[in-house]
LUMNUTI-828206 format. One record per residue: y, z, x of N, C-alpha, C in turn; residue number from 1. Coordinates in nm, 3 decimals. Example, Ala and Ser with C-alpha at 12.3 -4.5 7.8 and 13.67 -1.06 7.14 Angstrom:
BEGIN
PT;-0.569;0.780;1.319;-0.450;0.780;1.230;-0.330;0.780;1.320;1 $
PT;-0.225;0.708;1.285;-0.106;0.714;1.367;0.003;0.787;1.290;2 $
//
This chain:
BEGIN
PT;-0.122;0.001;0.085;0.003;0.002;0.006;0.124;-0.007;0.057;1 $
PT;0.199;-0.085;0.089;0.342;-0.086;0.096;0.442;-0.037;0.036;2 $
PT;0.540;0.055;0.060;0.672;0.094;-0.032;0.786;0.071;0.020;3 $
PT;0.867;0.021;-0.018;1.011;-0.017;-0.010;1.086;0.070;-0.106;4 $
PT;1.210;0.138;-0.041;1.302;0.183;-0.142;1.441;0.148;-0.125;5 $
PT;1.534;0.179;-0.207;1.650;0.152;-0.186;1.732;0.255;-0.239;6 $
PT;1.853;0.327;-0.204;1.917;0.416;-0.195;2.082;0.427;-0.137;7 $
PT;2.159;0.436;-0.248;2.318;0.429;-0.208;2.308;0.589;-0.195;8 $
PT;2.360;0.612;-0.045;2.366;0.765;-0.043;2.498;0.817;-0.036;9 $
PT;2.622;0.690;-0.072;2.751;0.763;-0.060;2.803;0.843;0.056;10 $
PT;2.773;0.781;0.156;2.823;0.898;0.282;2.698;0.937;0.349;11 $
PT;2.648;0.867;0.439;2.536;0.954;0.528;2.550;1.054;0.599;12 $
PT;2.674;1.091;0.659;2.695;1.213;0.695;2.678;1.312;0.624;13 $
PT;2.733;1.306;0.482;2.722;1.434;0.403;2.550;1.474;0.351;14 $
PT;2.497;1.308;0.314;2.366;1.337;0.286;2.240;1.309;0.368;15 $
PT;2.271;1.319;0.479;2.149;1.317;0.601;2.022;1.427;0.569;16 $
PT;2.074;1.528;0.546;1.970;1.615;0.526;1.887;1.591;0.388;17 $
PT;1.925;1.565;0.306;1.872;1.489;0.190;1.778;1.397;0.194;18 $
PT;1.819;1.247;0.293;1.743;1.136;0.304;1.625;1.212;0.399;19 $
PT;1.651;1.299;0.481;1.545;1.342;0.546;1.429;1.415;0.496;20 $
PT;1.483;1.511;0.379;1.376;1.583;0.303;1.341;1.458;0.198;21 $
PT;1.395;1.359;0.156;1.351;1.262;0.085;1.210;1.192;0.146;22 $
PT;1.231;1.146;0.246;1.164;1.085;0.327;1.018;1.173;0.360;23 $
PT;1.030;1.319;0.395;0.953;1.385;0.416;0.846;1.392;0.273;24 $
PT;0.924;1.395;0.171;0.825;1.407;0.055;0.769;1.270;-0.020;25 $
PT;0.857;1.148;0.042;0.817;1.016;0.019;0.832;0.926;0.141;26 $
PT;0.707;0.936;0.200;0.675;0.839;0.347;0.727;0.693;0.306;27 $
PT;0.793;0.644;0.256;0.775;0.483;0.236;0.797;0.398;0.355;28 $
PT;0.760;0.312;0.361;0.741;0.218;0.494;0.908;0.156;0.524;29 $
PT;0.989;0.166;0.433;1.108;0.106;0.445;1.195;0.188;0.360;30 $
PT;1.323;0.250;0.395;1.413;0.261;0.322;1.561;0.236;0.340;31 $
PT;1.585;0.137;0.254;1.721;0.061;0.248;1.848;0.139;0.178;32 $
PT;1.925;0.172;0.267;2.026;0.264;0.244;2.175;0.170;0.241;33 $
PT;2.256;0.213;0.138;2.409;0.154;0.129;2.506;0.266;0.121;34 $
PT;2.630;0.221;0.148;2.745;0.311;0.166;2.719;0.409;0.254;35 $
PT;2.702;0.377;0.414;2.677;0.480;0.496;2.811;0.550;0.532;36 $
PT;2.930;0.447;0.487;3.052;0.531;0.535;3.052;0.587;0.686;37 $
PT;2.994;0.503;0.784;3.016;0.560;0.918;3.002;0.454;0.998;38 $
PT;3.055;0.441;1.129;3.035;0.333;1.225;2.894;0.322;1.282;39 $
PT;2.866;0.221;1.380;2.729;0.208;1.414;2.701;0.308;1.528;40 $
PT;2.795;0.358;1.609;2.779;0.468;1.740;2.755;0.579;1.644;41 $
PT;2.805;0.630;1.523;2.770;0.765;1.488;2.659;0.772;1.362;42 $
PT;2.579;0.661;1.369;2.454;0.659;1.292;2.345;0.738;1.366;43 $
PT;2.300;0.835;1.280;2.209;0.932;1.355;2.063;0.879;1.382;44 $
PT;2.070;0.805;1.491;1.934;0.726;1.506;1.816;0.848;1.522;45 $
PT;1.884;0.969;1.640;1.765;1.052;1.685;1.732;1.126;1.600;46 $
PT;1.774;1.192;1.457;1.752;1.255;1.370;1.640;1.193;1.295;47 $
PT;1.630;1.051;1.261;1.555;0.968;1.199;1.458;0.932;1.280;48 $
PT;1.435;0.910;1.415;1.325;0.875;1.502;1.260;1.010;1.522;49 $
PT;1.303;1.129;1.510;1.228;1.228;1.494;1.136;1.252;1.365;50 $
PT;1.175;1.195;1.245;1.055;1.179;1.139;1.005;1.075;1.140;51 $
PT;0.972;0.979;1.229;0.904;0.854;1.241;0.967;0.715;1.184;52 $
PT;1.124;0.710;1.199;1.161;0.596;1.143;1.279;0.533;1.240;53 $
PT;1.258;0.406;1.267;1.370;0.341;1.335;1.487;0.292;1.235;54 $
PT;1.571;0.258;1.291;1.668;0.214;1.206;1.780;0.100;1.250;55 $
PT;1.775;0.020;1.151;1.881;-0.102;1.198;1.995;-0.072;1.129;56 $
PT;2.113;-0.121;1.183;2.223;-0.047;1.093;2.340;-0.181;1.125;57 $
PT;2.425;-0.179;1.035;2.522;-0.245;1.034;2.656;-0.145;0.963;58 $
PT;2.740;-0.069;1.023;2.799;0.041;0.949;2.954;0.002;0.951;59 $
PT;3.023;0.070;0.917;3.163;0.052;0.884;3.226;0.192;0.873;60 $
PT;3.355;0.181;0.943;3.442;0.321;0.923;3.478;0.354;0.756;61 $
PT;3.436;0.450;0.720;3.520;0.523;0.591;3.444;0.442;0.463;62 $
PT;3.417;0.310;0.476;3.356;0.212;0.363;3.234;0.165;0.391;63 $
PT;3.143;0.130;0.278;3.051;0.018;0.317;2.964;0.061;0.408;64 $
PT;2.848;-0.025;0.462;2.756;0.012;0.548;2.647;0.008;0.497;65 $
PT;2.529;-0.042;0.568;2.384;-0.071;0.499;2.327;-0.037;0.643;66 $
PT;2.174;-0.007;0.582;2.076;0.038;0.696;1.971;0.014;0.625;67 $
PT;1.857;-0.009;0.735;1.708;-0.020;0.715;1.653;0.055;0.805;68 $
PT;1.599;0.177;0.734;1.502;0.258;0.774;1.382;0.227;0.805;69 $
PT;1.303;0.218;0.917;1.160;0.142;0.858;1.027;0.237;0.967;70 $
PT;0.925;0.221;0.944;0.802;0.310;1.015;0.769;0.213;1.152;71 $
PT;0.798;0.072;1.127;0.763;-0.002;1.267;0.908;-0.080;1.280;72 $
PT;0.910;-0.120;1.423;1.045;-0.184;1.431;1.056;-0.334;1.350;73 $
PT;1.161;-0.357;1.316;1.183;-0.500;1.264;1.241;-0.607;1.340;74 $
PT;1.266;-0.699;1.313;1.300;-0.822;1.388;1.365;-0.929;1.313;75 $
PT;1.444;-1.019;1.377;1.481;-1.139;1.307;1.586;-1.098;1.207;76 $
PT;1.713;-1.006;1.262;1.803;-0.925;1.201;1.923;-0.991;1.171;77 $
PT;1.988;-1.027;1.052;2.087;-1.107;0.985;2.192;-1.002;0.970;78 $
PT;2.296;-0.998;0.999;2.412;-0.897;0.960;2.504;-0.980;0.876;79 $
PT;2.535;-0.945;0.744;2.635;-0.996;0.657;2.584;-1.152;0.596;80 $
PT;2.674;-1.221;0.493;2.569;-1.313;0.435;2.625;-1.439;0.566;81 $
PT;2.522;-1.536;0.571;2.511;-1.629;0.662;2.636;-1.745;0.623;82 $
PT;2.721;-1.763;0.682;2.809;-1.858;0.633;2.940;-1.803;0.568;83 $
PT;2.940;-1.686;0.529;3.053;-1.668;0.444;3.122;-1.529;0.539;84 $
PT;3.232;-1.570;0.553;3.339;-1.484;0.641;3.367;-1.373;0.567;85 $
PT;3.357;-1.238;0.607;3.364;-1.132;0.523;3.372;-1.036;0.655;86 $
PT;3.498;-0.896;0.601;3.511;-0.808;0.699;3.446;-0.682;0.664;87 $
PT;3.386;-0.693;0.546;3.323;-0.581;0.495;3.161;-0.596;0.537;88 $
PT;3.106;-0.445;0.545;2.975;-0.440;0.597;2.867;-0.419;0.496;89 $
PT;2.814;-0.542;0.462;2.768;-0.544;0.313;2.616;-0.571;0.301;90 $
PT;2.555;-0.625;0.370;2.453;-0.704;0.410;2.390;-0.714;0.532;91 $
PT;2.237;-0.676;0.505;2.152;-0.682;0.625;1.995;-0.715;0.603;92 $
PT;1.978;-0.806;0.660;1.820;-0.873;0.651;1.753;-0.868;0.799;93 $
PT;1.620;-0.839;0.748;1.548;-0.815;0.879;1.372;-0.851;0.821;94 $
PT;1.313;-0.840;0.914;1.173;-0.875;0.880;1.073;-0.784;0.936;95 $
PT;1.006;-0.709;0.819;0.905;-0.588;0.869;0.766;-0.670;0.888;96 $
PT;0.681;-0.589;0.929;0.523;-0.590;0.964;0.458;-0.511;0.869;97 $
PT;0.377;-0.586;0.753;0.324;-0.474;0.674;0.173;-0.499;0.655;98 $
PT;0.092;-0.448;0.572;-0.041;-0.489;0.544;-0.040;-0.624;0.498;99 $
PT;0.046;-0.650;0.414;0.051;-0.770;0.295;0.108;-0.870;0.414;100 $
PT;0.134;-0.840;0.536;0.212;-0.969;0.631;0.327;-0.956;0.642;101 $
PT;0.427;-1.020;0.702;0.528;-1.027;0.732;0.594;-0.998;0.575;102 $
PT;0.715;-0.923;0.570;0.800;-0.915;0.455;0.951;-0.921;0.484;103 $
PT;0.991;-1.016;0.431;1.184;-1.009;0.460;1.237;-0.911;0.342;104 $
PT;1.326;-0.842;0.404;1.401;-0.718;0.351;1.537;-0.764;0.354;105 $
PT;1.604;-0.785;0.252;1.736;-0.820;0.240;1.778;-0.685;0.188;106 $
PT;1.893;-0.606;0.237;1.957;-0.497;0.152;2.084;-0.535;0.168;107 $
PT;2.140;-0.506;0.043;2.298;-0.530;-0.005;2.362;-0.435;-0.076;108 $
PT;2.486;-0.397;-0.021;2.564;-0.316;-0.115;2.675;-0.415;-0.170;109 $
PT;2.661;-0.461;-0.298;2.725;-0.567;-0.371;2.842;-0.514;-0.385;110 $
PT;2.933;-0.610;-0.386;3.117;-0.595;-0.422;3.120;-0.509;-0.562;111 $
PT;3.202;-0.426;-0.562;3.190;-0.336;-0.693;3.304;-0.423;-0.796;112 $
PT;3.397;-0.475;-0.757;3.495;-0.568;-0.812;3.616;-0.523;-0.891;113 $
PT;3.609;-0.390;-0.915;3.739;-0.325;-0.976;3.746;-0.344;-1.130;114 $
PT;3.802;-0.452;-1.127;3.808;-0.510;-1.284;3.810;-0.654;-1.302;115 $
PT;3.752;-0.723;-1.421;3.751;-0.875;-1.453;3.915;-0.912;-1.436;116 $
PT;3.916;-1.022;-1.360;4.050;-1.098;-1.346;4.122;-1.017;-1.207;117 $
PT;4.093;-0.940;-1.130;4.147;-0.870;-1.020;4.131;-0.949;-0.922;118 $
PT;4.190;-0.937;-0.789;4.155;-1.011;-0.676;4.004;-0.964;-0.623;119 $
PT;4.000;-0.800;-0.635;3.848;-0.782;-0.609;3.756;-0.825;-0.694;120 $
PT;3.748;-0.871;-0.789;3.661;-0.920;-0.889;3.632;-1.083;-0.831;121 $
PT;3.751;-1.125;-0.799;3.715;-1.285;-0.748;3.667;-1.295;-0.602;122 $
PT;3.653;-1.178;-0.529;3.585;-1.186;-0.403;3.449;-1.140;-0.439;123 $
PT;3.415;-1.039;-0.559;3.304;-1.048;-0.573;3.221;-1.173;-0.612;124 $
PT;3.273;-1.274;-0.693;3.229;-1.359;-0.732;3.175;-1.470;-0.624;125 $
PT;3.280;-1.447;-0.534;3.280;-1.548;-0.415;3.139;-1.469;-0.341;126 $
PT;3.159;-1.375;-0.319;3.037;-1.315;-0.235;2.902;-1.297;-0.317;127 $
PT;2.882;-1.338;-0.438;2.782;-1.352;-0.540;2.717;-1.484;-0.483;128 $
PT;2.845;-1.589;-0.498;2.789;-1.726;-0.466;2.745;-1.734;-0.319;129 $
PT;2.810;-1.657;-0.226;2.724;-1.701;-0.084;2.632;-1.634;-0.073;130 $
PT;2.600;-1.490;-0.147;2.444;-1.431;-0.149;2.362;-1.546;-0.184;131 $
PT;2.359;-1.609;-0.308;2.289;-1.687;-0.396;2.238;-1.802;-0.278;132 $
PT;2.344;-1.850;-0.185;2.333;-1.957;-0.093;2.230;-1.925;0.007;133 $
PT;2.264;-1.792;0.057;2.159;-1.707;0.152;2.028;-1.673;0.122;134 $
PT;2.010;-1.639;-0.038;1.881;-1.603;-0.053;1.785;-1.729;-0.055;135 $
PT;1.854;-1.852;-0.094;1.795;-1.980;-0.121;1.718;-2.004;-0.007;136 $
PT;1.815;-2.020;0.115;1.769;-2.027;0.240;1.631;-1.941;0.297;137 $
PT;1.689;-1.811;0.256;1.581;-1.720;0.348;1.440;-1.740;0.264;138 $
PT;1.439;-1.798;0.116;1.311;-1.766;0.050;1.258;-1.928;0.134;139 $
PT;1.337;-1.984;0.154;1.247;-2.113;0.214;1.199;-2.077;0.331;140 $
PT;1.234;-1.977;0.414;1.179;-1.946;0.539;1.097;-1.828;0.534;141 $
PT;1.093;-1.751;0.427;1.034;-1.635;0.424;1.002;-1.622;0.291;142 $
PT;0.845;-1.680;0.245;0.813;-1.643;0.109;0.809;-1.513;0.069;143 $
PT;0.763;-1.427;0.143;0.757;-1.271;0.100;0.883;-1.233;0.135;144 $
PT;0.955;-1.224;-0.002;1.098;-1.152;0.060;1.135;-1.036;-0.061;145 $
PT;1.201;-0.938;-0.034;1.260;-0.851;-0.138;1.389;-0.834;-0.102;146 $
PT;1.463;-0.844;-0.215;1.599;-0.792;-0.197;1.645;-0.693;-0.297;147 $
PT;1.713;-0.600;-0.214;1.755;-0.453;-0.283;1.891;-0.422;-0.277;148 $
PT;1.919;-0.325;-0.324;2.039;-0.268;-0.305;2.129;-0.221;-0.446;149 $
PT;2.217;-0.167;-0.419;2.327;-0.123;-0.519;2.391;-0.274;-0.557;150 $
PT;2.325;-0.318;-0.672;2.394;-0.447;-0.733;2.518;-0.446;-0.826;151 $
PT;2.582;-0.326;-0.856;2.692;-0.304;-0.899;2.695;-0.412;-1.012;152 $
PT;2.592;-0.435;-1.079;2.571;-0.540;-1.198;2.454;-0.447;-1.315;153 $
PT;2.514;-0.461;-1.453;2.407;-0.413;-1.542;2.344;-0.570;-1.605;154 $
PT;2.212;-0.566;-1.590;2.160;-0.698;-1.634;2.169;-0.742;-1.785;155 $
PT;2.157;-0.602;-1.856;2.158;-0.646;-2.001;2.194;-0.489;-2.076;156 $
PT;2.205;-0.491;-2.206;2.223;-0.377;-2.269;2.137;-0.250;-2.249;157 $
PT;2.022;-0.267;-2.201;1.929;-0.140;-2.164;1.979;-0.073;-2.041;158 $
PT;2.074;-0.141;-1.958;2.093;-0.093;-1.850;2.226;-0.011;-1.855;159 $
PT;2.296;0.023;-1.963;2.397;0.081;-1.981;2.403;0.221;-2.077;160 $
PT;2.470;0.316;-2.061;2.469;0.419;-2.161;2.562;0.375;-2.286;161 $
PT;2.642;0.254;-2.278;2.740;0.227;-2.373;2.763;0.104;-2.403;162 $
PT;2.668;0.031;-2.433;2.653;-0.114;-2.440;2.777;-0.190;-2.498;163 $
PT;2.815;-0.144;-2.616;2.902;-0.185;-2.689;3.051;-0.164;-2.613;164 $
PT;3.070;-0.044;-2.588;3.226;0.033;-2.544;3.244;-0.047;-2.419;165 $
PT;3.146;-0.087;-2.350;3.172;-0.118;-2.204;3.149;-0.257;-2.216;166 $
PT;3.131;-0.350;-2.305;3.103;-0.509;-2.309;3.225;-0.573;-2.235;167 $
PT;3.189;-0.629;-2.146;3.275;-0.729;-2.076;3.379;-0.650;-1.981;168 $
PT;3.340;-0.499;-1.925;3.412;-0.434;-1.858;3.331;-0.451;-1.725;169 $
PT;3.387;-0.412;-1.624;3.315;-0.426;-1.485;3.203;-0.384;-1.486;170 $
PT;3.079;-0.451;-1.417;2.924;-0.441;-1.416;2.863;-0.468;-1.564;171 $
PT;2.952;-0.515;-1.630;2.873;-0.554;-1.749;2.955;-0.690;-1.827;172 $
PT;3.004;-0.761;-1.733;3.057;-0.909;-1.750;2.955;-0.988;-1.773;173 $
PT;2.995;-1.100;-1.840;2.895;-1.236;-1.857;2.885;-1.286;-1.737;174 $
PT;2.993;-1.312;-1.655;3.001;-1.359;-1.520;2.916;-1.280;-1.412;175 $
PT;2.904;-1.161;-1.422;2.840;-1.119;-1.321;2.675;-1.114;-1.368;176 $
PT;2.675;-1.110;-1.488;2.529;-1.127;-1.516;2.453;-1.247;-1.504;177 $
PT;2.554;-1.345;-1.521;2.507;-1.484;-1.485;2.490;-1.510;-1.344;178 $
PT;2.539;-1.437;-1.242;2.494;-1.444;-1.120;2.376;-1.379;-1.089;179 $
PT;2.357;-1.256;-1.180;2.237;-1.214;-1.141;2.091;-1.292;-1.210;180 $
PT;2.139;-1.344;-1.292;2.038;-1.470;-1.329;1.979;-1.562;-1.236;181 $
PT;2.110;-1.593;-1.167;2.098;-1.718;-1.077;2.013;-1.656;-0.970;182 $
PT;2.032;-1.552;-0.914;1.929;-1.487;-0.834;1.776;-1.505;-0.867;183 $
PT;1.754;-1.481;-1.009;1.625;-1.501;-1.049;1.580;-1.618;-1.059;184 $
PT;1.649;-1.708;-1.092;1.629;-1.847;-1.108;1.591;-1.898;-0.947;185 $
PT;1.606;-1.842;-0.876;1.575;-1.895;-0.723;1.432;-1.885;-0.713;186 $
PT;1.370;-1.774;-0.777;1.217;-1.742;-0.786;1.194;-1.612;-0.731;187 $
PT;1.278;-1.531;-0.794;1.287;-1.356;-0.782;1.239;-1.309;-0.937;188 $
PT;1.206;-1.187;-0.902;1.154;-1.116;-1.021;1.213;-0.955;-1.012;189 $
PT;1.257;-0.946;-1.132;1.314;-0.760;-1.096;1.210;-0.690;-1.116;190 $
PT;1.168;-0.605;-1.008;1.045;-0.533;-1.029;1.033;-0.428;-1.134;191 $
PT;1.147;-0.358;-1.140;1.141;-0.250;-1.235;1.133;-0.300;-1.398;192 $
PT;1.157;-0.409;-1.387;1.152;-0.470;-1.540;1.021;-0.528;-1.556;193 $
PT;0.927;-0.530;-1.439;0.789;-0.572;-1.498;0.667;-0.472;-1.551;194 $
PT;0.737;-0.376;-1.574;0.653;-0.219;-1.632;0.759;-0.190;-1.716;195 $
PT;0.651;-0.139;-1.848;0.709;-0.054;-1.925;0.775;0.077;-1.891;196 $
PT;0.904;0.070;-1.900;0.995;0.164;-1.870;1.040;0.280;-1.969;197 $
PT;1.089;0.396;-1.939;1.175;0.476;-2.053;1.274;0.452;-2.100;198 $
PT;1.312;0.433;-2.216;1.461;0.405;-2.255;1.567;0.477;-2.163;199 $
PT;1.671;0.445;-2.154;1.806;0.494;-2.095;1.744;0.545;-1.969;200 $
PT;1.694;0.451;-1.877;1.653;0.459;-1.723;1.765;0.393;-1.643;201 $
PT;1.826;0.512;-1.586;1.937;0.454;-1.499;1.936;0.529;-1.345;202 $
PT;2.007;0.452;-1.281;1.999;0.507;-1.127;2.142;0.544;-1.089;203 $
PT;2.248;0.550;-1.138;2.372;0.598;-1.134;2.422;0.644;-1.237;204 $
PT;2.508;0.779;-1.191;2.561;0.850;-1.325;2.692;0.909;-1.237;205 $
PT;2.786;0.900;-1.302;2.942;0.952;-1.257;2.942;1.093;-1.225;206 $
PT;3.008;1.120;-1.111;3.056;1.274;-1.120;3.085;1.371;-1.205;207 $
PT;3.200;1.289;-1.306;3.260;1.325;-1.399;3.188;1.390;-1.532;208 $
PT;3.237;1.458;-1.584;3.225;1.470;-1.745;3.068;1.513;-1.762;209 $
PT;2.995;1.556;-1.685;2.831;1.580;-1.670;2.760;1.483;-1.734;210 $
PT;2.809;1.365;-1.636;2.744;1.232;-1.685;2.573;1.257;-1.662;211 $
PT;2.542;1.302;-1.567;2.415;1.298;-1.520;2.339;1.402;-1.614;212 $
PT;2.383;1.519;-1.653;2.320;1.592;-1.761;2.317;1.534;-1.897;213 $
PT;2.429;1.460;-1.936;2.428;1.395;-2.043;2.351;1.236;-2.047;214 $
PT;2.286;1.237;-1.945;2.234;1.098;-1.891;2.327;0.968;-1.950;215 $
PT;2.467;0.974;-1.900;2.531;0.883;-1.951;2.557;0.791;-1.800;216 $
PT;2.448;0.706;-1.811;2.444;0.635;-1.643;2.428;0.493;-1.684;217 $
PT;2.420;0.427;-1.563;2.373;0.263;-1.537;2.260;0.259;-1.475;218 $
PT;2.212;0.142;-1.503;2.098;0.095;-1.415;2.152;-0.044;-1.306;219 $
PT;2.186;-0.007;-1.207;2.262;-0.091;-1.114;2.207;-0.081;-0.981;220 $
PT;2.102;-0.018;-0.964;2.051;-0.016;-0.813;1.924;-0.106;-0.868;221 $
PT;1.868;-0.176;-0.779;1.763;-0.301;-0.808;1.672;-0.325;-0.699;222 $
PT;1.541;-0.391;-0.716;1.451;-0.430;-0.618;1.427;-0.552;-0.698;223 $
PT;1.452;-0.696;-0.617;1.385;-0.785;-0.674;1.278;-0.842;-0.593;224 $
PT;1.187;-0.898;-0.620;1.075;-0.937;-0.538;1.084;-1.096;-0.573;225 $
PT;1.044;-1.167;-0.452;1.002;-1.325;-0.458;0.872;-1.344;-0.537;226 $
PT;0.849;-1.469;-0.609;0.751;-1.491;-0.678;0.617;-1.486;-0.593;227 $
PT;0.620;-1.482;-0.484;0.510;-1.472;-0.376;0.455;-1.349;-0.391;228 $
PT;0.528;-1.250;-0.394;0.541;-1.103;-0.361;0.497;-1.070;-0.524;229 $
PT;0.533;-1.104;-0.622;0.528;-1.057;-0.776;0.387;-1.026;-0.808;230 $
PT;0.257;-1.087;-0.791;0.145;-1.030;-0.820;0.117;-0.902;-0.729;231 $
PT;0.171;-0.878;-0.645;0.130;-0.783;-0.538;0.197;-0.641;-0.596;232 $
PT;0.305;-0.660;-0.655;0.389;-0.549;-0.724;0.278;-0.443;-0.797;233 $
PT;0.272;-0.313;-0.767;0.184;-0.234;-0.845;0.261;-0.136;-0.900;234 $
PT;0.391;-0.098;-0.882;0.493;-0.018;-0.956;0.612;-0.007;-0.911;235 $
PT;0.725;0.007;-0.980;0.845;0.037;-0.956;0.915;0.149;-1.026;236 $
PT;0.978;0.233;-0.963;1.012;0.378;-1.053;1.150;0.397;-0.974;237 $
PT;1.204;0.489;-1.064;1.344;0.559;-1.029;1.289;0.697;-0.980;238 $
PT;1.343;0.734;-0.866;1.327;0.895;-0.853;1.482;0.972;-0.885;239 $
PT;1.482;1.052;-0.978;1.572;1.113;-1.064;1.608;1.231;-0.962;240 $
PT;1.512;1.277;-0.890;1.501;1.440;-0.837;1.624;1.452;-0.739;241 $
PT;1.659;1.360;-0.643;1.781;1.372;-0.553;1.910;1.392;-0.628;242 $
PT;1.911;1.369;-0.751;2.071;1.342;-0.787;2.090;1.479;-0.883;243 $
PT;1.975;1.584;-0.861;1.980;1.720;-0.889;2.029;1.804;-0.777;244 $
PT;2.000;1.747;-0.666;2.049;1.831;-0.534;2.198;1.882;-0.554;245 $
PT;2.228;2.006;-0.472;2.368;2.017;-0.426;2.435;1.907;-0.363;246 $
PT;2.527;1.873;-0.411;2.639;1.742;-0.346;2.551;1.635;-0.333;247 $
PT;2.513;1.579;-0.439;2.442;1.489;-0.448;2.510;1.328;-0.424;248 $
PT;2.447;1.206;-0.371;2.483;1.108;-0.417;2.481;1.071;-0.553;249 $
PT;2.588;0.979;-0.617;2.583;0.934;-0.777;2.484;0.848;-0.795;250 $
PT;2.419;0.783;-0.686;2.280;0.720;-0.717;2.186;0.800;-0.663;251 $
PT;2.051;0.730;-0.721;1.932;0.786;-0.633;1.823;0.655;-0.628;252 $
PT;1.718;0.714;-0.559;1.634;0.603;-0.517;1.559;0.537;-0.590;253 $
PT;1.534;0.376;-0.565;1.428;0.327;-0.647;1.336;0.240;-0.539;254 $
PT;1.216;0.293;-0.597;1.098;0.261;-0.513;0.986;0.132;-0.548;255 $
PT;0.967;0.031;-0.459;0.852;-0.051;-0.535;0.750;-0.031;-0.438;256 $
PT;0.614;-0.035;-0.486;0.502;-0.037;-0.421;0.413;-0.175;-0.430;257 $
PT;0.386;-0.206;-0.317;0.307;-0.364;-0.320;0.178;-0.329;-0.242;258 $
PT;0.084;-0.411;-0.279;-0.043;-0.396;-0.241;-0.148;-0.497;-0.290;259 $
//
């Protein structure tokens, strides 16, 4: 069995002990992190090596930053979207060795977009266009591919606590959802939706207004698998436990099991 997880930790400096504890309880083969909020030289390689994980990092001061923690070294690393000029550290791709053979892991911290019509929303649309072109190329080279991360997109009404009230607001727009569908159309499958899931299954909850306690959340952290890997997907689950920690991230891990 090969397990790959994604987790927006919303500052690794703050959440490192939680990541170490989670990996001790959930020794996945690869953990993809987003929103590191630290530079490469400040990344805690030694602490993670001590528990058996090597780290491939693309950091950024204060904002963004992504990493792939893996039990075995990775290779053929790409930082950011190929052919798309970007000052933000948002994407990291690498090939990992697994019992299934080589698996290409693409870890993305998708653009938030702020609000429809804004400059940041236009940037999000351009970024998603660039990602689509890159994933198309990557799939041609790597049939066994997993795209994970904080997508900052709800796919349909099941992914949001207030479908009507939030319709066509950020994370809920038709434009964003069409970009998600375009990724699926490349030959990808949403691993979480391959299985019967509980209603109101979310991966992010605001810190305000007791949102987690009230389960007022969004499902915006996803794992997409290529059509070649789809028959090998055994499960895909959200682990809500870390959201109950003291000083938690506002996101919680999503884990796919392949075998």
